[in-house]
Each structure stands twice: as structure tokens, then as C-alpha cells.
C-alpha positions as CSV (number, residue, x, y, z in Angstrom):
1,M,0.0,0.0,0.0
2,L,1.4,3.4,-1.0
3,F,1.0,6.5,1.1
4,A,2.2,10.1,0.7
5,V,2.9,11.6,4.1
6,T,3.6,15.3,4.7
7,M,5.5,15.9,7.9
8,E,5.8,19.4,9.3
9,V,8.3,19.6,12.2
10,S,8.0,22.2,15.0
11,L,10.7,21.7,17.6
12,P,10.4,23.7,20.7
13,L,12.6,26.8,20.7
14,D,13.7,26.0,24.3
15,L,14.7,22.4,23.6
16,E,18.2,21.9,25.0
17,D,21.0,21.3,22.3
18,D,21.8,17.8,23.6
19,A,18.1,16.8,23.5
20,R,17.7,18.3,20.0
21,N,20.9,16.6,18.7
22,D,19.8,13.3,20.2
23,V,16.3,13.3,18.8
24,L,17.5,14.3,15.3
25,A,20.2,11.5,15.3
26,R,17.6,9.0,16.4
27,E,15.2,10.2,13.7
28,K,17.8,9.9,11.0
29,A,18.8,6.4,12.0
30,Y,15.2,5.3,12.2
31,S,14.3,6.7,8.8
32,L,17.5,5.3,7.2
33,G,16.6,1.8,8.5
34,L,13.1,2.0,7.0
35,Q,14.5,3.3,3.7
36,H,17.0,0.3,3.6
37,A,14.1,-2.0,4.4
38,G,12.1,-0.6,1.4
39,E,9.1,0.7,3.5
40,W,10.2,4.4,3.3
41,V,10.5,4.7,-0.5
42,S,11.5,8.3,-0.8
43,I,11.8,11.5,1.1
44,W,11.6,15.0,-0.3
45,R,12.3,18.3,1.4
46,I,9.6,20.9,1.1
47,A,11.5,24.0,0.1
48,G,11.3,26.9,2.6
49,R,9.8,24.8,5.4
50,Y,11.0,22.4,8.1
51,A,8.9,19.7,6.4
52,N,9.1,16.8,4.1
53,L,7.0,14.8,1.7
54,S,7.6,11.1,2.1
55,I,6.4,8.1,0.2
56,F,5.8,4.8,2.1
57,D,5.1,1.4,0.7
58,V,3.8,-0.7,3.6
59,A,1.7,-3.8,4.1
60,S,-1.2,-2.2,5.9
61,N,-2.7,1.0,7.4
62,D,-1.7,-0.5,10.8
63,R,2.0,-0.8,9.7
64,L,2.0,2.8,8.5
65,H,0.5,3.9,11.9
66,E,3.2,1.9,13.7
67,I,6.0,3.5,11.7
68,L,4.7,7.1,12.2
69,W,3.9,6.6,15.8
70,N,7.5,5.5,16.5
71,L,9.2,8.4,14.7
72,P,11.4,10.0,17.3
73,L,10.1,13.4,16.1
74,F,6.5,12.3,16.1
75,R,5.5,14.4,19.2
76,Y,6.8,17.5,17.3
77,M,5.1,16.8,14.0
78,T,1.9,17.6,12.2
79,L,1.2,14.8,9.7
80,E,-1.0,14.6,6.7
81,V,-1.5,11.1,5.3
82,T,-2.8,10.5,1.7
83,P,-3.4,7.0,0.4
84,L,-2.1,6.6,-3.2
85,A,-3.3,4.5,-6.1
86,R,-1.6,4.0,-9.5
87,H,-2.7,6.4,-12.2
88,P,-3.5,4.7,-15.6
89,S,-1.6,7.5,-17.4
90,D,1.7,6.7,-15.5
91,L,4.4,6.0,-18.0
92,A,5.9,3.4,-15.6
93,L,2.8,1.3,-16.1
94,A,3.1,1.5,-19.8
95,L,6.7,0.2,-19.6
96,E,5.8,-2.9,-17.4
């Protein structure tokens, strides 16, 4: 199942440097692991914002929920989840 997820991050301005560095390092390690596993297909920075648009390919809604809930930055994020379906005009489908 494919999902587009927009993640807007709002870290508290008073977050201590050590805590900020720790949560960012854990977030990067977690996301890289999911990318290597093939569940986090791509991640795109949204220019001008502390936000990204990510594509997930997961087995179920529950799996996506589990992934998102366990993001180290989850408590500082606003998320928007959009289920995706293949479009019949997609060139990739014509090449299959």
C-alpha cells in the first residue's frame, strides 16, 4: 500500500541542544533503517519549510501507523497522510 505523508516539524525553541541533537540523530537512524528495508520509499524536502513529503510502501494501514507513531520526532510533528493508487496514465505502467 502506497501513502504520501507530509511531515511538518515544530521543535520547541527552548529544547536543549543535547536533546535536540539526540532526537535528530535517532530520527535519521530510524528513517534510514526504514529506507533500507524498502518501506520508506523516498523523502523530499519541502523548500522553505521544516517539512518533508515522504512516500511509504507498507503492508497495511496499521503498519504505517506503527512507523509514524514510532518516529522520534512524532511528538513535534503535524502529519497529513494521503493513500495513493496508481494512475492509468503513468508512464511506468506502460513500460511494465
